N, C-alpha and C positions, 0 to 999 in steps of 0.2 A: 732786720728784728727792733720792735721798738719794743721800748721800756718807757715804763708811766713816767722816768724822769728823765723822759724826751720834752716831758709838758710845764718845766717847771720855769719857762723864764713867760708865760705869757699868762693872762688872766682870762679865767670863762666867765661868763654872765651866768647865773643863776640857772638850773635846769627846770622845765616845765616839763618833765618829762610822762610819757603816757597818757595821765588823766588826772582825774582830781589826785585820788586819794589817797598822795603821799605830801605830805605839806611841807617843802623846804624855805627856808628863811631867805630872805633879802633879794622876793622875785621882782623884777625892775623892767619893765614891759609898758612901751605907750606911754598917758599920761595917767598912771598907776602907776605907781610908788611906793616901794618900803624897804624899808631899812637894809640894807648890806654888810654882812660881814665876812672878815677875811676867811675864815675859816670852809665857807659857803660857795670860795672862790672856783670853778675849776682851773687848772694849771695849762691850758691851753688856749691858741688863739680864738677868742670870738667875733663874733661878726654882729655887727651892728644890723639893726630891721629896719629900713629908709623900703617905706610903702611906696614911697613918691615914682619911681621906677616904673618905668612904660609896660615892662612885661611882665607878665603875673607869674613870674616862678624865676625869685632871686638865681640866680647862675652859685653853683656849687662852687665852686674857684675862685671869690672873689675875697680877696686876703685883709679882711678890716679891722681896724683897732676899734677901742674903745664900743661904748653902746651911747646909740641916738635913743632918744623919744620917738615915736609916733607921729608921726607929720600931716599926716590926710594925705588922701589917695590922689591929688591927681585928676579926677573923674568929673568930666559935664555930665552934671547930675538935672534933672529938671524938680520944678516947684509942687508941681502936681502929687497926690497921694496917692500913691502908687507901691507894691512887691517894689524895696529898692533897692533888688539882685536881682530887675530882670537880664541888665547886663551887666557879665560877674566883674569884680571887681576887680586892681592889683593890688595880689596879694593873699586873696580870700584863697580856701584852697591849696595852701602850700603851707612850710613847716618852719618853724625856728629852729634856732642852731641848739646842737644836744637833744633832737628829740627825735622820734620813732617816725615810719612814714607808716600812714594807713594803707597797707596792700590793697585789702577789698577795693576802695575807694578808688586808689588809683589804676588798677585794675578796670573796671568799672568805667570806669572816665573813657580808659582807651577802646573798651568797647565800642562805645557811645560814640567815642569819634570815627574807629571806625566802621560804623554801621551809617556816619552819615555821610562817608564819602565812598562807601558803597554806593548809597541811594542817589548820590551824588551826579556819579558814573552814570548812569543811566538817561543826564540828560544834557549833555552836548558832550562834545568831542575834549573841550580843555578842560572838562572836569575827570574825563576817561585817563586823560594826560599827566593830571593830576593823584590819581587814583594808582597809575601806571609806577606814577614816580615815588608815591610812599612807599608803596611794596617794594620799590627797590632801594629805597635810601637804606634802609639797614645794612643790605650787602656794600655799596656803595660806602658806608661807616664802617665795616669791617674793612677793604680797602686799606683808607686809609691812614684807620689805623694799626695795621701790618709794617705799612710803608715805613711809618715813623717812628716805629717802636725797633723796626727794624735794622733804621738807622742810625736811630741816638746808639740803640746797642753795639752795632759796628765801631760810632765814633768811640764809644765806652771802652772796647776793646783794643785798637790801635792808641789812644790815647793814656791808656791804663798799663799798656806794655813799654811804650818809650818811657813814661815816668818812671817805673820798678827799674829797668836800665839806665836812668840818668843816676839813680844811687851809687853806680857801681865806675861810671865814667863816659865817655861823650865820645860821638862819632864826629872824625875830622870831613868826612866826605859830605855831611849836612847833618848839621844839630836836629835833625827831626828825626832820622834814622834810627830805631833802636840797636839792638845789639849784632843781633842776628840779621834784620834787612842791610846793616852796615855790610857787613859780610859776604854778604850775594854773591858780588861783581869779583871777589878778592881772588887771586888767584893758589892761594895758600893750600896747604893739602887736606884731604878729606879729616887726618885726625887734630890736627892744627887748625881746625875751620872757626874755634873762639877764640882764634888769638891773632885776628888779619890787621895788619898795619892798618888800615884805615881806625881802628876800634882803641882808643886812648883810655885808661883806667887814669884816674884823678892824680895818684902819685906820675905817670910818666908824662899828664900833659906838665902836671907842677915842677915836679923834682928832675925830669927826664931821663929816669927810671924807673923799674917796676916793683923791684928784686928790692930782700932785704929788710929789717927790721920798722926803720922809719917811713918806707916804704907802706908797708901795711897798716901801722899806726895810723897815718894819714888816709887813708881809704877807707880803715877800719872811721876814724873822726864824720869824715865825707859822705858813709852811707847815714852816719845819727841824724848829723850836722841837716839832709836834703829829708829822712823823716822825720824828724821833728817838724819841718819848715811845713811837708806837707799837711802833718797832721793837725797841726796850727792851725790852720790854713784852712783846712775844711771844717774846724769845729767853730771859727770863728765867722765862718759866712752862712756856716746854719745857723748862730744866734746869733746873729743881727740880721738875717735877714728872710727864713725860713726855718723856725723852730721844727714845723714836720719833716724835714727832710731829712730826721736822723731814725736810726734804727734801721729795720725792713721792710716796715710798711705793713706784712703781714698781717701782724691781729688788728691793725683798724681796716685792712681791706673786708678781714673777713667779719667785722662789726655791720663796714658800713654796705656790704654785700646784705648781710642780716635785716636793715631795713634804719641801719642809725644812720643822723646827720651830723655829719665833721666842717661842717663850711671851711674851705681851706685845704683840709687836706690833700686835693687830690687838682690844686691849683696849679695856675699857671708860675708864678714865683717858686712851689716847690719843687715840680718841673723842672725849671730850671736850675738851679740850685740842687736838687739832690742829684743831677745828670755832673755836674762840675764835681762837687764835694766827693759823689761816690768813686769816679779817678784819683782825686788825692790823696780819700782813704785807702783802697787799694796798695796804690803805691808807696803810699809809707811804711808799706811791711806789716799792719796792724794784721791781729789772729783773726779775718774776716773775710766775705767774700762778695762778689758785686751781685749775686745772682736773685738773689731774696730781692733786695733793693729793684732790680730790673723787673720785677712784677708791679712795684709801686709806681716808680716811669713808667712803662705802661699802662695802666690802669689812669695815670695822671692826661695825656694824650689821648683815651678813650673816654675821660670827662671832658676833657677841651675840645676834643671833638665833637661829644655829643650837640654844643652849643648851633653849629652848623645847620639840625635837623630841627624843626621846632617837636615832633611829635618825641623826640628825646631829651629837646628842653626843657618842654615844661610834665613831664610824667616822669615820677621820681624811680617809679616800678622798673619802668622800659628802661631806663638810664642803667640800673643794677644790672639788667642782662646785661649791656654792652660792656659794663665794668666784667664780668666773668667770665664774657671772650676777651676784653681787653688782658686781664691773667695768665690766661691762656697763650694769649701770646707773648707776654713777658717770661713763661720757660721757657715757650720753645725758641726763645732766642737766646736765652739764659747759657741751656743746657743743647742748642741746636735738636731738642728734641719736639719736632711737633704734635706728634698721637701723646707725648706725655705731658705735655702742655696742657691737652683738653682732659685729660684724664686728672692731673692737677686739678685744675679749676672744680671738677667736679667731686672729686674724693677730697679735697681738704679746702678751698677758699669758698667755693656758692652756699648760696640758702637755698636761692631757688634758681632750678635749672631746666626748664624746658626743654621739648627735641628740638623745636626751630634753635635756642642757644648753642647748643650741641654742633648742630651744621656751623652757622656762623663762627662758632671758637675754631671747629675745625679750619674752616675758611680764613679767620683773621692769622691762627698758628702756620698754617704754610706762607701766608704773601709775608709772614714776618720773616719764616725762617728761608725764603726765597731771597728776601731784600737782604738778608746778611749774608745770604750764599754769593751773591752778586758782589759786595763789599770786598770780600772775603779778607777780611782783618786778621788772618793769620799764616795767609801764607801758602795757606797747607789744601787747600780748596775744599778745609771742612768746616766746620760751624763753629768746633770746638776746641780748646787746646790738646787736650789729652784725647783726642779719638786715636783707637789702637784697633788692632784686630788681632785673634790667637791663630792657631793652624791647629794646637792638637785637641785634641777631643779630652771630654773629662772621664775619670772612672766612677762607678760607683762608692768606690770608698773614700772617695775623698767628700763625701759626705762627710764626714767625722769631721774634719779639719772646719768645714764651710759653716754648719750648724755653731762649733767652737767660738766661729766668728761673730758668728749672729748674739749668742748668750753672753759673749764682749762688746757687741754694738747695745743690745740692752741694758746691760749693765753702767755702759758711758754713757749713754741717752739719762737715763733713771739719776745718776751721780750728776752728771753735767745741769740737768735740772731742774734739780733740788740746788742745787751752788748757786746756780746764777740765779736763780727766782731769792733765795736770803740775799745775793749780793746788791738784788735790783732792791732788795725794799729796805735794806740797812744805807743805801744812797736816799732814797728817797726821805728817809723817816731821821734821818741824821744830817748833819752840815754838810754831807759828803757831797751832796743835792745841788748844794750852793754855787759850788765852784770847779764845773765843768770842762771847763778852759783847761783849770792848773790836773784834773786827772787825766785828762786825755794826753797832754804831755807827760803827767810820771808813766803814764802804761806803756805809752809810744817809747817811750826813754828805755824804759825795761826791754823791753821788745827788740828794741834794735842792740842794745846791748848787748844781751842776749841769743840771739840771732845770728850775726858777724861772724863767726867762729866757726858755726858750724854750715858747711855749705848749704843743706839740706834745706835749714830752716834761713838762710840767707837769701834764695831763690823766691819767687813768689810762688802763692800756693796751687796758683794753677802749674805751674813747670813743674814744683814737684808731683801732683798727680802723676802729671804726666811720663814722669821719670817712673813712678812706682808702678804705674799699669803695663807700662814697655814691657813685650818680650825678646828677651836677647839676641841680638843677632853676631855675623861675624863680625861685622863695622862697627858696633856700639863703643865707645870708648869710655864709655859711665863704669866709675865705681866698681855699681852693682854687675856689670857682667865682667869684671876683672877673673873672671876663671882659669884654669889650669886648663888648657886647649891640651888634648890629644887630637890633629885633624887629620890621622889616619882611621879614625872609627867617625871622620862626618859624611854625609849623606846630604848632597846636596848641598838645600838652604838651611833644613832642618840641623840644629846642635843637637849632638846627646846634654842627658844631663854628664854635670863635672864637677870634678871637687872646686868646692870655693876657695878664690886663690887672696892674696893677703887684702886686696880692696876689696873685697867681698865683708870679709870681717870687720877692716875698717868700717864701710859701709855700715855695718850692723851697730857698731857700736853708736856710730852719727844720728841711725835713724832710731834706735832706742832714747836715744838725751832729748830727739827732736818730740816726739813721740808726748813723752814725760813734757816737753814745756807747751807742747801744742794741746795737751790736755788742762793744762791749767790757768795757759797764761788767755783763752776765748775766754774763763767764767769770767773773766775781769774787762775784755773786752767789749764783747757782747753785751748790749743796751747802753754805753755808752753816747755819747751827743755828736757821734759823727755817722753816717750812712755804712751801716754794718748785714751781712747774710750770715745766715750761718750754715748753706748749706757744703761751701768748702772746708772751711775747716773741718765739719765733723765727718765728710770724706776724705781728708788729710790723715785725721786720727787716723781711721777707718784703714785706709791704705794704707799705713806706717806700718800698724798692727798685721797686714795683713800680706803683704811683703817680706817682714819678720817671721812670721809660722811659713809662708810657702818656700823662704831660701831651708827654713831649720825639715821640714817636711820631703823637700828634693836631696838637701845632701843625707836626710834618714834611708832614703830609698838608693842614693850611687851608693852607700857605705853597706847599707842589711839590704840591698836588691832581691838576699837567696830569705830571709825569712819572708812567714807566709803571703803575710797579709801585702806585698809587692811580688812572690813571687810568680803569679799567677800574670799580670802584667806589665809589669817593670823589670824588663831584663838588662843585663847591665847592655850599657851603649846605646840604649833605647832613648829616646826625650820621651818622660813620665810625666813629668811635675812643669807645671806652666806659674812661675812665681807672680806675674803679672794679674793671672788671675785671680788667685789669691787675696792680692792687692785689691782688685775689684769687689770683688764682694764681699771685705771687709768694709768698702766703702759705705757699697751696702747699707750694712748691716748697722754703720753708725750711725747714719742718715736718716734710717729706719729708727733706729733706736729716739732719736733726739725728735722726730717730725710725727712718728707713726702714722708715716704711709705707706701703704703694700703697692700695690695696683699701678697707680701712679710712677712710684719710683721702681720697679721693676722693670717698666717701657721705659723710663727712661735712662738705666744703664744699659739694656737693651741697646736703644738707639745710640748710648753712645760708642757702644764697641762695634755695634755690626754681629754679633755673631748668637745667632737663634739658637743654638746648641746648648748657651748658657745661661737658656733661662731658669732652668730648674735647680742651679743650685742660687742664684739670685734667689728665687722664690723660699727656697728653704731658709737663706740667710732671712731673709725680711720678713718672714713672720717669726722666727724664730729670736727673733728683735725683741718684736712688737709682743711678743708673751712674755719673752722673760721683763722688758721694761713697765708694758701694762700691768704685772705682778706686784713690783711695785712700786707705780703711781700708775691711775687711769689717765691723767692729762700729756699730752703730746704739751713741744715748748710755745706754740701758737696759744693755744688755749689756757696753759700756765699764764703768760702773759696780756691775754685779757682778764682773765681774774683777777691778777696784782692789779691791775691801773683799772677794775670797775665795771669795764666796758656793758652795756647790756644787750648781752649777746645770750640768747638761747639754744645750746646744746643740742642739734635734731640725733644727734645719735644715741645720748644716751638716754636710759629706762627711766620712767619713774613710778618705782613700784611701791608707794606707801598708800596707805588709805587715810589719806586726808579728803574730807568734803568743803566742797565752793566756802561755805558758811565759818570752814574753820579761818582763812584766808583772807576773808572780803574786807574792805573799809564798811562803812564806820565798823568798831570792834566794840565791845561793850565796855559802856565808862568814855567813850569818846564823843565827841561833840555830834549831832544828828547831819543826815548824809546832806552838802550842801545842793539847794536846788535851784531849778528856774521855769514857774507854772507859765504856762502857755499860753495864759489871754491877760493875766491879772497886776504883773509887773510894769513899773514905768523905768524906766531909762535911769533915773536916779538908782533907783530899787538896785538895777543891772550893774551899775558902776563901782558903786557900793561892796557888789557880790564882786567881782574882778577887783577891785584894790585891796579888799580886805583877804582875799586868798591867791593862792598860789597853784592853786589847779592847773592842766590845761583844758580841761573841760567840764563839761556842767549836764548832767540827766534833762529834760525836761519832762514835765509830768503833768498831768491834768490840774491839779490844785496839792497843798501842803496834807489837805487833809486825806485825800482819796492815795495818795503818792499812787496813781495810775501813771504808767511809764508811757511818754508820747515818743520822746525820741533825745537823740543828742547831741550840744552845740558844743565844737570845740573855741575855746578861750579866745584864740588867736583872732576867729574867723569875727566873734563877738568885737572885737575891740574895736577892727579895721569899720567895719557897718555901723556900730553905732556913731563911731568916731567920724565919718565920712557922711550918715546920715544928719548931722547937727550943722555938719559945713554945707551940702548939698543939696536939702533938702530943707523944703520950709516951713514954719511951725514948729520943729523938730526943737522940743527942752526937755528938763529935767523931770516933768511931769507927764509928756511923755507914754503912752501906754504902750509895752511891745507886746507883741502878741505874734504865734505861729503857728495859727492856724488860717485856713482856707479867705473865713470869712473876719472879719473883724467884728468885738464883742459890743455889744451894746452898750452906751455911752449918752450921758447929758451933750443935746449940743453946743453947750459951750466951754466942751471938751477942748484941751490942743489936737495937733495931730497927733496922729496913732503909726507908728515903725511897725509894720511888717517884713519879719526875718524869717519868714518861713523858706527861704530859698535856700541859710545857709543849716537848717537844721536834718540828720540825718534818722530820716525818718525808720531804718533798718539798723540799728545798734542790734552786736549780738549781747543774745540772754541767757544765761544757761538758769535754773534754780538753785534753789539754797544748799539742796540734799547730793548736786552733779559731785560725783568721786573728782578730784583733784585731777590725778591722772587722767581723765578726761580733757578739764578744763586743759593739763596743757600742751596735750596733742594738740587741740585746736588754736590755742599760742604759736605752737609749733608750725601747724599745717597753713595755718589761714596767716601768721604774721600780723597778727592784730598789736591795737597798740591799748584798750584795752574791754572787760565785758561786765556788762551790769548783770548785777544778780538780782532775783524777783520770786517771791514767795505769792502761789496765787494770782501771778498779774500785780503784783503790788511790787515797785522799789524796796531790795532793803540796801544794793550797797553795790559795791565797782570794785571788782578785781584788773589791776593794772599788769600790764610786762613787767614793770621792776616790784610788782608785790609778789608774782611765782618767782623773780630769781629770787629774791630774799626767801621764800618760803623754804627753796630748795637748796639755800646753801645754810637754813637753820636745819634742815634733816641731815643736813650732811657734816654736821656738827663746826659749821665755818659762820667766822659772822656776819650778820647780815648787814649791819653799816657796811657790808666791803664791797657789794655793790651799788652801782652807781659813782666811778668817783670819789672811792674812799681818799 
């Protein structure tokens, strides 16, 4: 998960978000410049706007620093008097960095493109072939995304497993083997399978023996050194090459999918660095997971592959449909749960999710899971490290401890969100945020020093979850399975509930200490400048709590099987309680408490275990967890980080219940300067250039005249700048005194007047309007469901003002007693 602090290393250009009404200092665009203050610079990698490129849609993945002024168009125009935009100019119809896309315009453009292809398909065979390839391109793109995401996930899994084991020793048969693979061909007995001669700990390699205090200290020292090396390498790579690669990326992806543009966030450098540093961060032993960042990796794959297909490269709304499917593929390979991935994309990250995207998400998740299964990174023919199968059914009375786990998960989730947000806010408002490398070094050192003495924190978190989920069998050598055996009562493979042995009690104390450590260290780890996911640490906290409760209930049933609550279903010598199931339910509860997922969470956990009969316990725990966490705080961790970072995200799930009107929110307010407008046929090029240089608005209403204020349409600042600059360079006779007109016919002027510039083609003749008496409840719904950038307010047909997405977000924040200035990159 990304924190706002991820973004301190690079500066932003000022935002011209949504339309005019929000004045921002220091806007610099094109040849119209004004002063820029450091306070108004967003600490995110910006992008220069170079409109000389041949493609009319700047790629989303360009990693560019600095800001260049607009340098003209590169279009061969004619000197005749004409509508200057009969042919589209490079850059017109596209968006600046840190702006919101116009969903309505993008969808309209795609419908026009589709209609044109369909009509041409009847004219020739070649056009028909083009129509078929256009229809098939979406499915081909999903195939490529699935293949690439699955391959990268397999590479990350294999590399992370090997580097995690490298902290403890090395394989003599081949240094590239991890501990498990190294011992596969060994002739050791089953009970000594982890002590094969081919695998040497660092003390055995350096000292020649692995016993004694000095050997323990040496192993301890090497463990800490490797952990520090991996984490420092990760943070330095992120800081030096791709600042966007830190965190999990899910809050930013949610914001991008809602229509916001952050150029470079899904670029090739981000993909490369995130893949490498994710392996390093997971291997360092920090309390983080790779599952969240894998969603970011898959979305980077989707964005980069979009450039192979024109209809996705040139249409931001179509590209976001692809990114929704890519997010599903990311969860599919993270958990080996293709259906859960589709539901996660639908429930948690996607803003616009039509039925067609559902099918394509399903296909992308399927291909990604198949690719990962073909690679078989864990060598167990499973998609995840902690796949388990339980054999005993659960009893109705066990719903009570399952619900208790749900309550714990909700409390933990609410506690974690509040603590982590407080820490992240402190990080970005104090000097702490200026020393990201030192922060990572200190947290890694503390984590490694505390983790090594406890075998349950020393092992990777995925292995820990796998062990906690495990249902003890006869051959299990784990301390969690060291029960007092009475083989006379053993029936087949099923072991009865038994008395806990010394190993179980030792494991319980170690797990309790591990739980305390994980609860607190994760708060400080999450949001650092390394790739970090929250799924696995949250599941680990819940799995530990669940296993502790499961063993407690198991021992209670063993020693008190004659109690009324056990007597009906748990007789002596029977296998009644499965502690691994409690661990699984606890993992689901804690993950639900942090993320507030419900449906997708249950399906993901069900796909992890392959046990259909455990859906009810999972549902009970997930819903209880969500209810408890929502009672304390409404926001999940992703929404909390979106608000912390000030991203312009309009949450579709929340109800707007206040009785305010459009006139209460629109700009200009009383005592504000009048609304800046452009007249349809009476302003010169110099007048328009003056308006652009003196204001920072991202668009302007066009009216019949200043006196009438009758609305004609709306024109975007970016399109206006590009068109005027190109007309000056490419069209003869355009000077500062040339009249700009947006009508079909030129206005009557004296013969000696200079050439006029017609810009009707860039005018939106159907901007969304509401009256000043429209309830804000309806306005908010319009913004949510249509994805608007701005909405004009009229009274009896006359233009009164404008409401932008930023105004809506500020109004909602104000009504919630939050700081309205926190909206939009505070």
